[in-house]
C-alpha positions in Angstrom: 69.4 102.7 98.9 71.1 103.0 101.9 74.0 102.0 102.6 75.5 98.3 103.7 76.1 97.8 107.3 79.4 96.2 107.6 81.5 94.8 110.0 84.7 95.1 109.7 87.5 92.0 111.4 91.3 92.1 111.5 94.1 92.8 113.7 97.1 93.2 111.5 98.7 95.9 109.3 97.9 93.8 106.2 94.1 94.4 106.7 94.2 98.2 107.0 94.1 99.4 103.9 90.9 97.2 103.2 89.3 98.7 106.4 90.1 101.8 105.1 88.7 101.5 101.6 86.0 100.4 103.0 85.5 103.6 105.2 85.6 105.5 102.3 83.3 103.3 99.8 80.5 105.2 99.9 77.6 101.7 99.3 78.9 100.8 103.1 78.8 101.8 106.7 81.1 100.4 108.8 79.3 99.7 111.7 81.9 98.3 113.9 85.5 96.8 113.6 86.6 94.4 115.7 89.8 93.0 116.3 92.1 91.2 118.8 92.5 92.5 123.1 95.8 95.3 123.4 98.8 92.9 123.8 101.5 93.8 126.1 104.5 94.6 123.6 108.2 95.6 124.1 111.0 95.1 126.8 107.7 97.3 129.1 105.4 94.5 127.9 102.8 97.5 128.0 99.4 97.2 126.2 99.7 98.3 123.3 96.4 98.7 120.2 96.5 96.1 117.2 97.3 98.2 114.1 93.5 98.2 113.0 92.6 99.5 116.2 94.5 102.1 115.9 93.1 102.9 112.0 89.8 102.1 113.3 90.0 105.0 116.0 91.3 107.2 113.5 88.2 106.7 111.4 86.0 107.2 114.2 84.9 104.1 113.7 82.8 101.6 116.5 86.2 98.7 117.9 85.1 95.7 119.5 88.3 93.5 121.3 86.7 89.9 122.4 89.3 87.9 123.7 87.4 85.0 121.7 85.2 85.9 118.8 83.1 82.7 119.4 82.5 83.6 122.8 78.3 84.0 123.1 78.6 87.1 124.6 80.1 88.4 121.1 78.0 86.6 118.9 74.8 88.6 120.2 76.7 91.8 120.7 77.3 91.3 116.6 74.0 90.5 116.1 72.7 93.2 117.9 74.5 95.8 115.1 72.7 93.8 112.3 74.8 93.4 110.3 74.6 92.4 106.2 78.3 91.5 105.5 81.3 90.7 107.1 84.2 90.9 106.0 87.3 90.1 107.3 91.4 90.6 106.6 93.9 89.1 108.9 92.2 88.9 111.9 93.5 85.8 113.6 91.0 83.9 114.6 88.6 81.7 113.0 85.0 82.3 112.7 82.4 79.8 113.9 79.6 79.1 112.2 77.6 81.3 114.5 78.7 84.7 113.2 79.5 83.3 109.4 75.8 83.1 109.1 74.7 86.3 110.6 74.7 88.3 107.6 72.7 87.6 104.7 75.6 88.1 102.0 77.8 85.9 104.3 81.3 86.9 105.4 84.3 87.5 102.4 88.0 87.4 103.2 91.2 88.8 102.0 93.6 87.0 102.0 97.1 87.5 100.5 97.9 84.3 98.1 96.3 82.6 95.7 94.2 80.6 96.9 94.3 77.2 97.5 98.0 77.9 97.6 99.6 78.7 101.1 96.2 78.7 103.4 96.8 80.0 106.5 99.2 82.0 108.5 101.8 83.4 106.8 101.2 83.5 103.7 103.6 86.2 102.4 106.9 84.7 104.4 106.1 81.1 102.8 106.0 82.4 98.7 110.0 83.7 99.4 111.1 80.7 101.1 109.6 79.0 98.2 110.9 81.0 95.8 107.9 81.5 94.4 108.2 84.3 91.6 104.5 85.2 92.2 101.9 85.3 94.7 99.0 87.4 95.2 95.2 88.3 96.8 92.2 86.2 96.8 88.6 87.3 97.4 86.9 84.4 99.1 83.4 83.5 100.6 84.7 82.4 104.4 83.1 79.1 104.9 84.1 77.7 108.5 87.8 75.4 107.4 91.2 77.4 107.3 91.1 79.8 104.3 88.9 77.3 102.5 85.7 79.0 101.3 84.7 79.3 97.2 86.7 82.2 95.5 85.4 85.2 94.0 88.1 86.7 92.7 92.2 87.3 92.6 95.1 89.6 91.9 99.0 87.9 90.7 101.2 90.3 92.6 105.3 89.3 90.8 107.8 89.2 93.8 110.8 90.8 92.6 114.5 90.1 93.6 114.4 93.3 95.7 111.4 92.3 98.0 111.6 90.9 101.5 108.7 90.6 103.4 107.8 93.6 104.6 107.4 94.9 100.9 106.0 92.4 99.3 102.8 93.2 102.2 102.5 96.7 101.6 102.3 95.7 98.1 100.0 92.6 98.7 98.0 95.0 101.1 97.1 97.7 98.5 96.2 95.0 96.1 93.9 93.6 98.6 92.2 97.0 99.1 92.0 97.2 95.4 90.6 94.1 95.0 87.7 94.1 97.6 86.1 97.5 96.4 86.5 96.0 92.4 85.1 92.8 94.0 81.8 93.9 95.7 79.6 96.2 94.0 79.3 92.9 91.5 79.2 89.9 94.1 76.4 92.1 95.8 74.5 92.2 92.5 75.1 88.9 92.0 77.3 88.6 89.2 80.2 87.0 90.7 79.2 83.0 91.4 81.6 82.2 94.0 83.9 79.2 92.6 85.2 76.2 94.7 88.7 76.2 95.5 90.4 73.1 93.3 91.7 70.0 94.9 95.4 70.4 93.4 98.2 72.7 95.0 96.5 73.5 98.1 99.9 74.4 100.3 99.5 75.4 104.1 101.6 78.0 105.0 101.9 77.5 109.0 102.6 80.3 111.6 106.6 81.6 111.9 108.6 81.7 114.9 111.5 82.9 115.6 113.4 79.4 115.4 112.4 79.7 111.7 115.4 82.8 111.3 118.7 80.9 112.0 120.4 80.4 109.0 121.8 77.2 107.7 124.9 77.4 105.5 124.6 73.8 103.4 122.0 75.2 101.7 122.5 76.4 98.6 122.8 80.4 98.6 119.5 80.9 96.8 117.5 79.4 99.7 119.9 81.2 102.3 118.7 84.5 100.6 115.6 83.6 100.0 115.1 83.2 104.2 116.9 86.6 104.8 114.5 88.3 102.5 111.0 86.0 104.7 112.0 87.0 107.8 113.0 90.2 107.4 111.5 92.4 109.4 110.0 89.6 112.1 112.0 87.3 113.3 115.1 88.0 111.5 117.6 85.7 109.6 120.8 85.3 112.1 123.2 83.3 113.0 126.3 83.4 115.4 130.2 84.2 115.6 132.2 82.5 117.6 135.9 83.6 117.8 138.7 82.3 119.9 138.8 83.2 123.2 136.1 86.0 122.9 133.6 84.1 125.0 130.5 83.5 123.8 129.0 83.3 120.7 127.5 87.3 119.3 124.3 86.6 117.4 124.3 88.3 114.4 121.2 88.9 112.6 121.5 89.2 109.0 119.2 92.5 107.5 120.3 92.6 103.3 122.0 90.3 101.2 122.9 88.7 97.8 123.8 85.8 96.1 127.6 86.2 95.3 129.1 83.9 92.9 132.3 82.6 94.9 132.9 79.1 95.0 132.2 77.7 98.4 134.6 76.0 100.4 133.3 75.4 103.3 129.4 76.4 104.7 129.5 79.3 106.3 133.4 80.0 106.2 133.8 84.0 105.4 135.2 84.2 102.0 135.4 87.7 101.6 135.3 91.1 103.9 135.2 94.2 103.1 133.3 97.7 102.4 131.8 95.6 99.3 130.4 93.0 101.9 130.7 90.3 103.5 131.0 86.8 101.5 130.1 83.8 103.4 130.1 80.0 101.2 126.6 78.5 101.6 126.3 74.6 100.5 126.3 75.8 96.8 127.9 78.9 95.8 127.9 82.3 98.6 126.2 85.0 100.1 127.6 89.3 100.4 126.1 90.2 103.7 125.3 93.8 103.0 123.4 95.0 106.1 123.6 93.0 109.9 122.9 93.9 113.5 124.7 92.9 116.4 122.8 91.4 119.4 121.0 94.8 121.1 122.7 97.4 118.6 121.8 99.1 115.1 121.5 98.0 112.0 125.2 98.5 109.9 126.2 98.3 106.6 128.4 95.8 106.6 131.7 98.3 105.9 130.4 100.3 109.3 129.9 96.4 111.3 134.0 95.7 109.9 134.9 99.4 110.8 135.0 98.0 114.4 134.9 94.3 114.4 137.6 92.8 112.2 136.4 89.5 110.6 139.3 87.5 108.4 138.2 85.2 105.5 138.3 81.7 106.8 136.9 82.6 110.0 133.2 81.0 110.3 129.4 81.8 111.5 127.2 79.1 112.0 
């Protein structure tokens, strides 16, 4: 049997391990990789390729970058490739029926949650924000909805206290690639019957914005701690430090923290500041800031920060 003709859709780093796994799978022939167009990034706003494009170029694969996948020219270009299967991971656009119906084996999606929980754009961050003990990966057969298609296989991934969204992302990306290659032979042979998603437990993981990073010190310490973890590395959890006579409030990005058992007095109040960390009161208990960054500065441990910035008990963040 000749290798299976596969077109891969992906943009974000989450998709890269799945692309590599497909390219190395002996049963596949990845005839093209579809990814988002290069976008301006950084202070200079230079055009930068997506993570998937860089990986595809490294693998020597053909790359397509339509602005809109549903555009007629894009659909015709895909049809000309005669894909037998389309695999999608973190692409960033909903595929229309005109694409979903192209390959005889359909379109499969590698989604970083245990569906139907956390459909949508940011399942990793919301799993941590919601204090979930575990999440996972679902391989699903796509339909025209937003992550609503029938499921083929799932794999559970535990969320540890040491996790932030980056470390959890990396484990989920690897798990997704492994699960994809494990699933494909049985799916293609008809040994897996897609199962409709349960109607109970549906939730949506909306896109994260920079505004989500603002810390609300009136929340319990665990919720503040989860927000720091969930929004690291992007967009980052932040707060402001105001000092009398010091001008405009100083933006502080909180990069690492832990829950502290010190009883809270006033939300946002600094309860202690020493080489062991900066203890800040919350609505319930406190957190200890272990690493932080001034706006435009570099990552500092709490001890490094305090060596150049005096903070005293009783001062407030907010």
